[in-house]
N, C-alpha and C positions, 0 to 999 in steps of 0.2 A: 793374368793380366796385365799387359804392358804397360809400365808408367811411362812408358815416352808418346811422342805426340810429332806430326811431321814439322807442324809450324807453331810450337809452344807459347810463343807470342800472342796468338790468337785466343789462347784462352785467359777470359778477362774476370767476369765479377767472381769472388769466391764462393758464393749459393751456388754457382754453375759446373764450381770443380766437387765433384762429389767425394772423393775420398777425403778423409783428414789426413793421411798421411802425402797425398798429391799433392793436398794444401799445404802441407807444413815444407814440403820439397820446394815450394815456390815462392814460399814467405820469407821474407826478409826481418831477422830480428831488429834490425837495428831502427825501424821504424815505430818499434815501442817507447823511440826516446821521446815521444809527447807524453807518455804516461812518466815516465823517470823525471821528469821536470815537474808533472804535479805530486808526484810521492815526495820530492824533495820539498815540497812547497806544505808537505803533511795534509792536505786536503784530497787526496787521491779517493778514498774510502768513507771520508767524512761528509763530503759534500756534494750534492747532486750536480753529476756532470753532465753536459751538453757536448755532442761532437757534433761540429757543423763542415759543411762543403760542399762543394758543386758536386756534380754527379762522375765518379771515378776517382776521387782522391783518396780511397781505400777506408771509408771508415767499416763497411760490413768485412772487410778482412780484418782490421784491426778487432772488431769484436767476437769474430771467429776463435780468435788464439784462447778464448778465454771460457769456451764452451767445453766440456768434459772431455769429448773426442780426442781433441787437440792435445789439450794439458797432459790426458792418460799418456797417449804414445810421448810427450816430451819428459814427465817425469819417469816412465818405463825404461827411458834409452838415453836418462840425463848424463852418462858417461859418453856417448859414441861421439863422434866427431862433428855429426850431421844437426845434432841438438843442443851439443854441449852450451853455446852461445846464448840460444834461445832459454833452456834453461836457468842460467845464472842471471838473466834479466828478470825473467821470472820470479826467481827468488830475492832480487832484489826489490820487485814490487810487494813482495810477502804474499804473491800467490801458489806458490809451492815454498815447502821446504826438503830439509834433507829426509824427513820423516814420510810423508805425505803430501796431496793437494789439496791446499790450505785454502781454496777458493772454490764454489759452486758457480759455474756460470750460468745463468738460466737466460734464454734467449726468446724475446717473446717480438714477430716481427706486426707490424701496423698494416700487414696488406691483405687482409681477412676480413671484409665482410663489417668492417667498424663503419666507415663514411655512411655505409648503405642505411643504417639506423636512422639517420635522418631524414629518409624518405618516408619513415613510416605515419599515419596520420594520428600522432601523439601530440603532447604537449613538451615544451623543451626540458621541463623538469623530468618527464618520465621517459624522453630519449637518454638522458644523461643517465638514470637510473639502469636502464637495460645496457648501456655504455660499460658503466663500473659493473655491473653482474657478468657481461661476457668478459671483460678483462680480469677480473678477480678469477673467473675460472680457468681461462684461458694460463695467467700465471698459474696458478696451482698446478693445472695439469703440465706446463714444461717443468715445473720442479719437480715433479713426479719424475717426470724421464731423464730429467737431467742426473737425478741420484740413480736411477738405475742406471744411464749411462757410465757411471762415475765409479759406480761400484760394481760394474761389471755382472749386473742381475739380470734375470730374464723378464721379460714384459710378456704379460701381464701376472704370470705366477709367482713372480717373487714380490709382490705388491704389500704382501701380508708382512713380509719381512720389515717394512718401514713403518715406524709409529710416530702418530701425531698428537704430541703433547700438549697441544694449547690449551688451557683451562676455559675459553670463553668470559673470561673476566669482563671483557667489555662490550659481550652481546652482541657480537658482530653475526655471527652464526644462529640462524633461527632455525633452522632445519636438517643441523647437521649436530648430532651429539657426540662431542669430545670430552677427554681421548678417546683415538682410532686409532684403526692400521690406514695403511697405503690404499687400499681396495675401498674401504669406505671413502675415503676422501677423493678418491678418482672417480669413484660414481657418484657422490655428490656435485664433484664438478662438473662432470661430463653432462648431468642431466641438466644442470643450469646453460649450460652451452646448448644442448639438444632443444629445450625450451626457446630460447634466443632465436635458433633456426626457425623453429616452426612458427616463431612471430613474425619472422621476416615473409615466412612463404605461405602465411596464411591469410586467407579471406575475411576470418572470424573477427570480432573485434578481439583488442588487445585485451580487454578486460577479463575475458570468457577464459582467456588462456592460463592465469595464474601464475605468472614468472614471477621468479625471487628476485625483487630488485633490491638493489645494494645503493646507499647514499655516498661511498667514499670508497677507495682503493685501500680495503685493509689488507689484503693478502701480503703486502708488503711488510707489514708489521705481522703478523701471524706466522709467515714462512720463515724461518729462522733456523740459525744452525740448532740453537739448545731447544727449539720445538717439535724440530723434526730430525727422527734419530733410524739408525739403520741397526738390525739385530740389538736394541736397546741403549746403544752407545753414538756417541758425538761423532761424524765423519768430517767434518771441515772446520774451519775458523769461521769462515762468514759465506753469505749467500750474496751475489751479485746480479742482480736484475739488468738486462739489455736491454732495452727497448727502440729495436731500429725501424727505420723509416719512419719515424714519427711524423715527418712531413705529408704523410698519406692519411692522417687523421681530417677530419673538418675540422675547422676552426673553432665551433665552440667546444668540440672534444679537446683538442689539443690545448688551447686555454683553460677549462678545468681541469684537466689531467696535470699541466705545469702549475697552475695556480696549488692545487692539493700539494702536489708533492713537495713542493718549497715552503709552503706554509706549514704544514704540517710537522716538519724539522724533524723526522723521523729518525731511529737507529737503524736504519737499512741504507744499504748501497745501488742506488739508480743511475746509469747511465743511460741518455737519448742520445739516437742518433739521426739527425734527418737534414736533407738536402738544405741549402740555400733558399731553393724556390721558397720555402715555408713562410719566408718574410716579404716578400713580395707586394707592395703595399704599403708596408709598414716603415718607411723611409725615417720617421724617426724613434721608432720602437725597436731595440735590440730584442728584445725577448717577451713580447704580447705585453709591456708595460712592467715588467720585472728588473728594470734597470737599477730601481735601489739595492736591489737583493744581491746582486754579482759582487763577487769575493768575499759576501758576508754569510750566503746562504745555497750559493751554488756557482761553479766553475766551467768556463766554456775553454773548448780547444776548436781554432779554426783551422782546420787541416793547412788548407793551401797557405794562410797568414801566418803560420809555425813554421813550414819549412821556407816560405820566403825570408826570414828571419835566422834561416838554419843554412844555408842554399850549398855548402860545403858537404854538408852530414847527406843533405838530399842526392847530390852528384853520385857521392859513396853508392847509399840506396840504390840507385837507379842503375848503376856500375852492377852491384852484386844482384838484382834482381834479374839483368839482361844474362850477367855468367850463368845463373841458376837455369833460365829459360833454354839457352843456346844447349846447355848438356844434355837437355831431356828431348834433343829432338834427333828422330829415328834418322835422318840425313847428312849424320855427322859433320856438319858446320857445328862442331862445339863450342865457339868463341864468337863473340859480338863485335865488341868494342874496336877490338883490335882489325877487324875487316870493313871497319869504313874510314877511308882515307881522310887525314888530316890535313895537308897538303894538295896544292894545285897540280894535276900532270901538266905544264907548261907544255910541252912537246905537243900532245894534243890542242893546246889552244894557240898555239905560235901564229896562226894567221891573226885570230881575234886581238890577242894581245900587241903584235905590231900594229894593228890598225889605232889600238888605243892610243898606243904611242904617238905616233904620226898624226893622229887627231888632236893631241893634246900640245905638240912642238905647232901645229900648225894654228893653234887658237895662241899660245902662247905668243908667238912670234907676231900675229896680227895687234893684238893689245899692248905690245912693248914696242911698236915699230917706230913709233913716233916722239919715245920718250929713253932717255939715258939711265934714267931710273932705275931701271931694272939691267944695267946692263952685268954687272957680278953674277947676279941670279942666272940669267939666261947662259953665262960662259960657264958657270957651273954645272948647269944640266945638259949642257952640251959636249961634254967631257967624256960621257959615258954612253957609246953607240951600240951597245950590247942589246939583242931584244929579250926581255926579261919582264915578267909579273911586277918585281922590285922595281924596276925602272919604273915602268906604267904607272904603278901607285905614287912613283917620287913624283913625276910629272905631272901629275894629276892633284898632289896635294899643292904645288907650285901653283898650279892654274886656280885654285882656289883662293891661297892667300893672296896674290896676285890681283884678282877678282875683286876683293876684301879689300885692298888696298887703294884702288881705284876706285872703288864706291864711297870713300871717305871724303869728307868736305875739304878736308885739308889738302886736297892735293896739289892745290897751287903751290907750295910748298915742293917743290921739285929735285931735292936732294938726292943724291944715288944711295941705294940702300946696299950696305955689306951683305957679301956671302951667309955670315955669321946669322945674320938676321934672317936668312930663310931658314935654317939649319936648325936655329932656336925654337921656330915654330911647328918644327914639324915632332907633334905630338901624336898620344895612343888616338886622342877624337879626329885630329883630322885625318890620320892615316885611314881609321875604320871608316870615313865619309867618304876620304877618297875611292876605297875597294867600293863600298855600296853604290858612288857613282859609275864607276867603272862595269860595275856589273849591270846595271842598267842598261846602260849604254851600248853595252858591247857582250850583252848574253855571255858574261863570263861569271862560274857558279860563286856566290857569296854565302850560301847557308849549307855548311858540309860539316862533319865530323861529329866526334861524341859530344863536346861541349856545348854546339850548336843544338843538338838534338835533346840536351836537358834542358837549354834556355827554352826551346820550343815547346818544351812539356809543361811549362808555367807551374809547375810543383803539385802536378797530376798525375798520378801513377797510369791513369789509365790515358791518359792522353800521350804518354809517353809509350805506352803499348800500343797505342795505335798506330802511332808514324813507325815504330820498331818491328811490329808486324810484318808492315808493307817493305821496310830497308831488308828485313829478314828473308822475305820473298823473293827479293833481289838478287841477294846472296845464293839464296837456293837454285834461282835460273842459272845463275853464273854454273854452279856446279854441274849440274845437268847437262848443260849446253857445252861442258868439257873447257871453260874460261876461267881464271883465277877468280877465287870466290871474292877476293875484298872488291867492295863497291867504289869507285874512283867519286870524286867532287862533282861532276858532268851527273852521274847517273842518280847519285843520292839528291840532287836538288829534285832533279825532274820526279822522283818518287814523291818526295816531302812536297812538293807542288800539286802533285795528284791529290795525297791524302788531302790537303789544304781545301782544295776544289771540292773533295766529297764531303767536307765536314760543313763547307760553306750551303752546300745545297740542303744540307741534311738539317740545316737552322730552319728551313723555312716549315717543314712539318713538324719541328722538335718545339719552336718558342711559341708562347702566347703573344697573341698582338704580332705576328714575326713581320708582315710587311711594315708596321713604323720602325722597328727595331733595326731590322737590314737596311732600312732607309737611312736610319740614323749612323749606323755603323760605316757602311758604305760612304756618306758625306765626311764623315768625321775622318775615316783612312784617305780618300781623296785630299782631303785640306792637308791631313798631315802629311801625305807625299810631296805634295806643292811645296810647303815649306822646308823638308828635309832637302828637296833635290834643287832649290835655287842654287845660281853659282857661287854663291857666297858663303854658303853652307852655314848660315849665322846662328843656328843651333846646334852645330855639330856635337855628336855623329849623327844625328836627328831628334826629330819630336815624335814620340809615339804617347802623349797623354795631355790632358787637358785639366785646369781647375776652372770652376764657374766664377765670371766675375760678374759683377752686379754693377750698375751704369743708373745711376739717380741724378734725375733732371732736379733742379730746383722747383719744387712747388710751393703752393700755398699751404697745403696740408701734408701732415709726414705721411711716407710711403710704406707699404709695409715689404718686410724683406721679399725677395723673389719667390722662396719656398713656402710663400704662406700665401701668394697670388694663385687665384683658381684655373687663371691662363695658363699656367707653367706646370701642373698637375700632370700632363703629358711626359716632361722630362725626370720626374720622380720616377714615374712606373716604369718608363725605357731604361733608366740606369738601375733601377732595383732589378729588373730582369736580367739585364746584363750582368750585374754582380752575382745574383742567383745561378747565371749559367756558366761563370767562370768566363764571358766576355771582355770584362775590365777588370781589373785588380787597384784598389782603394790603397793610396797611401798618402800618412800627412807628411808635410814639408815645409820648412820656413823660409820665407824669400820678402823682403822690401823692408819697411821701415816697421822699425819698434818689433822683430821678431815677429811680423804676420804669417799667422800660421793658415795654410793652403791645403784643402783637400783635393790630391790630385788622384785622376782617375786614368789609369794605365791601359793599355791594349792589351789583353792576351798574346803571348809572343808569337802566336800560329797566325793571329791576324797581322802581323808587323812583316811574316814573311808573305802574305797577300797583297800587301800596298807598299813593298819593298821600302820597308824601314828595319833601322839598326836593334839588334834584340836587346841593348843596352838598357837600362832605366835612367833619366834623369832629364831627357830633354821633355819639356811641356810646354804648352800655353795657355793664355787666359782665354777663356771663351764666354760670350753674354749669353743669357738664358735665350733671348732673343733669336740667335744664328740657332744653339740647339734644336729649339723648337723648330725653326724653320726646317734643318734637317728632319726632322722628326714626319713633319710634314708633307715635305716634297718628296 
């Protein structure tokens, strides 16, 4: 069976890539940097770890690497060029050694029937007992299957080669005699799972079904490397329990489970993976009230935040992901980054560039006609009459700086400005602003090249693949029609805008309270665009973020903070949804008197493209809760 695919960029979620070998071919080992940092702090295995992100940031892929199938392939081919880097990283993490795979990764997904237990006609305590019974059973079953996979045993024939040596000193097991073999352990866990299924499907009262209920998640404590053996021998150093998609649990289940594992402080390694949407509606609580435990009993990795602090590494990872994917195509377009033009084709845009130059000349002549103040500037700008994009950008920069100067209240002092006063002010932010203005006014591309693609991805791998898949489709179309494979800037931006428009439409069905959220984002985007494209470009290179500024009027009685005011609850809800779905990115900054701290919410970069905003961070405005509320309701 071929490992190739026409457009490998369209292969997304790791769980949809069936073969472990295919998964590893697409996997970039450098993403494990998130764990290397935790390992350097010596809390990767000792603390409960929560891995959080918006959809598509790569949570499931990170966990899959630690499953028996991929680990076995990497260990067995540790000297090959294809797996050597990943093997060395896993060795640093103490997951493998030169002798064996040291970690048994046990994957449990919360996508199967847990939340439905909440619909049973039972008291809350009984529902929780059923939840723990089902989860204990599935952890045991997943552990047995993981052992079978790691040791290359045959299922179910070789279950009897596994022995469970737990002595039941804590009386967790009321219907299982231990020690026992794997076959008996499997039957016990399967029986519990079957009983819970019957309870879900049955019309009989639950009490008549005699289900074995559990009060705690004891499976984490009894399934250990010393308690469970193969052929009488220990076969690994640790067992890692990876509980994926925890956001799909009900709120009571999730709260009880997290409380249990954190307060238990057991000698087990547990990683939870969940989407940020699990925290919608909890603006003041990072972990259902567990903030006092963070750093002491559990650690947290927010994937987007981690990569936002490591942008250089993330860019390298995306470049390697793109290279690997392109090489797996059946269509012989085996490079990606090189096929994205990073410069404008000025010949194709000559007419628009000339129009931009003429318009800037016209505007500058109009505003300087009745003053000698800008004489040297105008002479300098008129020296070069070549039609080029560089000249168009220079003229637009001058136009902005002249508008700023005229806008100043001190204009009454009409002293002539030297040419050096113009050139000294031509910095990166003004240049970027000029290019942005020209792009909007004359339909000249602004968003193109691999660097912009990385920015548009907003630290989310699936977002990168979403844009890249359509760009790669454009490369394939060029090849099929006999044209040069490389995509020029015009075609790139057209494709990127198409993806952005599609993403916007998808939000209507994807988001909770989508009408309010989209109203908020759309009004915010229009506000940002209006400020950014003012002639004076006061916030160069532009505004794409906001902080909430509370305006209190003097009153007889003390007013509560805005976020304690019930009128503004919709703002908290909408911002929570935007953060959970990676529409906004939260950063802390210091500005103002006495080092005042502000929480700034920036647009996801694809929204910047939608509203003709720069891709850089920095420009933000203070907005009152009243205006935000108006934008939500309008």
